[in-house]
Phi, psi and omega in degrees: 000133180301148169267111186284143174249046176266141174285160177302325179297319184291315182300311179306319180296316176299317181293314179302310181300315182300319182291326181284331190247354178273158180233117183058033176090006180231156171243127173279185184299322182292322180286323182289319178301315179299320179292315183293327183292333174301335180253012178083013183253117187240080177286155177278173178298321180291320179297322178298313181293322175298318177303313180299314182293336181279330188242002183221143177281348180257115182297342185274346180170187188231155177271180187292320180301311180299323179298312181288324173303313182294312180298328180290351175296335179282120190308328181294340182258002183241149172261080187295329179297317179297321178296322176291322176299316176299316181298312181302313178306326180298320179278328183269068186297335179261005180061038182279339181088011174210157181246123177269169176305316180300320181296312182295315180301318186295312183291315182298321182291324178293334174278003178086015177252053187300334180275004186297134180271084184291325177301317176301315179301305182302319180300322186287325192247353180283083185293326179269007174052039177263005173087358178230170176250117176273175182303313183299321177295318175301313178301316179301316175304313185293322181290324179290318186274333181263000000 
């Protein structure tokens, strides 16, 4: 789940706007466009429909959680550093502050990727050549791959 970098006032603004403009718990394309324009985001009608179809099971609109999740895709509204830290902690099961080949292999196998070549990944991103991946190296990988 994304970590939002919204101030309480921004979050309240989203919630208030959604509550004022939603119909039966949903916002349609026109309401979504109006909300995004308030933040300098001006999607086309096609972009709005694609967005709705990508994040909602209902083609007619989105609920509040989907609305906030979509808006959080804009980097100014996300705390990306916290997301990286959370992802790093998933791999750093022992809290060492670094990831070994074994740490990466364990998590990747739990994700169904037992054939993942963790050694190759470590060799690629271990810039200080200490045999493990520290947080800065992990963040560099995430920025490069995402």
